[in-house]
Residue, then its C-alpha position, 0 to 999 in steps of 0.5 A: m781155171k775151170i777145166l772140164f775133161l771129156s773122156e769116155e774112158f776114165p779110171p778107176e773103171n779103165t786104166g788104159g790108153a786115153g782114159l789114163i792120160a786124161y786122168n793123169l793130166a786132170r790130177e796134175l792140174n787139180g794139184l796146181g789149184h785148178d777146178i777140174f771136172v770130168v764127164t765120162h761114160t758108164g755102161k751101168k745105169s746104176d752108176e750114172g751120176e756125180t761122184n768124186l775121185n781124188g778131188l776130181k768132180i766126176f759126172k758119169v753118163y750112161g749110154s748104150y747101143h748096138p755096134r751096128w750103129q757106131s758110124w752114125l751115133s758116133l757123130y750125133n748121139p741124142l740121148i748122150i748129148s742131152k746129158i752132156r749139155r746139162v753138165f756143160k751148162k751147169i759148169k760153164p768151164d773155161v776150157i773143155h779138153a776132150h780125149n776120146i769121144h768117138y763111140y758114145f759121146s759123139y763128135h757133136s759134143l765138140k760143137l756143144a763144148k764150143k758153145y759153153s766154154k771159152a776154149v776147146f781142145l781135142t787130144v787124138h790118140d788113134v786113127m778114128p777121126v779118119n778111119f772107121g777102125k784099126l788101120l793095118l799096114k798097107n803096101n809096106k806103109y803105115v802112113y797113107k791116105v785112106n780111101i773109100f774102099d778101105q773104109i767099106k772093107e773095115a766097116g762092112k754094112r756099118y759103112n757111113p759115106f758121110r762119116n769123115t766129112i761130118i767129123r771134119h765139120y765138127l773138128k772146126y769147133v776145136d781151137k787146137i787138135f793135139a796128136v800124141s805122136n808126129s806119126l799120127k799127126e802126119l797120118l791125120e794131115i795126109n787124110g785132110l785134118k788141119n790145126i794139129q800140134t804134137i804133144y807126147n803122152g807123159i808119165d811120172v816115172n817115180e810112181w812106177e818104182l815099187d817096193g821089192i817086197k810087194v813085187g815079190e808078193f805079186k810074183n808069188k801070187h802068180n807063180l812067176n818065181e824062177k822064170k823069165v817073164i815076158i809081159f804083154s799089156g793090152r788086148l791080145i787080139e789079131a790087130k795087136g799081133g796076137d797070132q804072130l806073138i804066140k807063133s814067135l814064142a813057139l820058136v823061142n821055146r825051142e832055145f829057151s824054155n824057162f819063160v812065161l808070157l804074162v798077158v795083162g788085160k781084159e780077156w776078149a772073144y779072140t782070147e779063146k783063139i789065142k789059147k787054142i793056138s798056144q795049145d796046138l803049139g804046146l805053149e798052153k803052160k807058157l801063157m798066164f792071163t791075169g785079167y784086168l788089173k787096177e793101176n797099182e797091180l799093173k805097176l806090180a806086173y811090169n816090175s815083175a817082168d824081164v821083157s815087155i812085148f808090143p807087137s801091134l800090126c795096126f797103126e799105133g798113135f803112141g803105144m803107152a805100154n812101151l813107156e810104162a815098161m820103160a818107166c819100170r826099167k824094162p827093155t821093150i820089143s815093139t812094133f815100128f808101126g806109128g808112134p812107138s818108133e818115136v818112143v823106143i830107140d832100136g838097139e838102145t832102149g829095146n828093139l823095133i820090129n815088123p811083127n810079121n817077121i816072126k823069126l826076127m821077133s823070136e830072135k830079139i826075145i831070146d837075145l834079151l832073155k839070155n843076156s840079162e846085162k843087155a836087158k838091164k842096159f836097155g831098161e836103164a836107157g829106157y828109164q832115162r829116156a822116159k824121164k827126159f823126153f816123156s815126163l808128165d811135167k813136160q806134157l802138162k807144161i805144153t798143154l797149159e801153154y795152149y790153155y792160157e793162150k785162149 
C-alpha cells in the first residue's frame, strides 16, 4: 500500500508525543514493504520541501501564524491546505493516517484526505478535538463533559463558538478515530464524538537497552555520578505539575538530599518561574536542565536515572514518558489523570498519585530513592508489562487490520 502520515510533529526535529508515535509506525510499515510518505510541518521557510529520513519520503510544509488565530486557523488554514492538497494529489495514497493536525494543518485536511485516498484514519493523542487547550481536573473528575464556560475560560478572547461543531463536521470524513487510551476514548465520547477505537501507543523495548559504557559517559557529562537521579521528560510547565513537583522535592530534600532532578526537554518561559521557586526553596543545585535531547540522548538520559516522575495536573491521553521509563526498567511515579492509570500499575510497576497531594508525592519519591530493591523490582515489572501489553508490534498489527478492512 501507499500510506501517507499527516503529522505536524515528526523526528528528527521533534521526538516527543504524537510525532514519535507516527514515526515509529511509519518506520515499521516501511520495513514491511509499504510505500510510506510523511507530510509534516516546519517553522523554517528554508526547510520546506522534500527530503528523506531512513527510507521515509518526507514533505515538509512551512506555515506560521500568531496564536491568537488558533481557534480559527486550526479549522481551515488556506495557506497550508493548498500545499497539502498538492502533495495528496501527487501521491494519491491508499491510506492517509493523521496524528496531530490541530494547529497548523487544520481539520479541513481530513476532508482533503477523503478526496484523495481510499481510507482516512485519525489517531487522537489528547483532548484538543473537544477542548481548546489542556483539560484540568474539575470536581475531582478528569472525565467529564466540557461546557461553553470551560471553553471561554481556557481560550479567553480567542474563543470560537463554532470550533467544536466544525471539528465534528470534519471528523465525519474519517473512517475510524483511534484513541490512545480507554480514558481518552471515554472523554471524547462523553463530549459528542463517535466511531472511536482504542489503540494503545507501542514501544520496542529492545531499542531502549543501551551499552553501559555510553550510559556512563552520559552520566559523566552531566555530573550525575554518585547521585540518585529523578528524571522528568517533557515540558515542565504549570499544567504538567511543575510547581507541585518542585515543592515535593523540597520535602524530599529534608530526608534524602543526595539526588538531582534531570529535566529533559525544551525550556519554556515557565521554566524561569520553576527556577525561581527552586531558588526560594534552596533547590537550585538539585535541578539540571539538559534542554532538548535527540532520540539516542533521550534513551541515555532514561537509562541514567533511578526514578521517573510524571506529575501532570491535566488530562493525559496516554503518557508516553511512563512507557519510555518502563522500557528502561525504571520505576515511575505518575499522575492518575487519564491514560497513565492504564499504563502504570500502582504498587507493581510504580505509583499512581494525585499531583496535588505534594506530601504523598514526596513520600513515594523518598521510598523509591531509599529502597533500591523495590525500585529495581518495580522497574523489572514495568519492563515486562511494556513488552507484553504495549509493544510496537501489537500496535502495528491492530492498525494494519483497520487499513486492510478499507
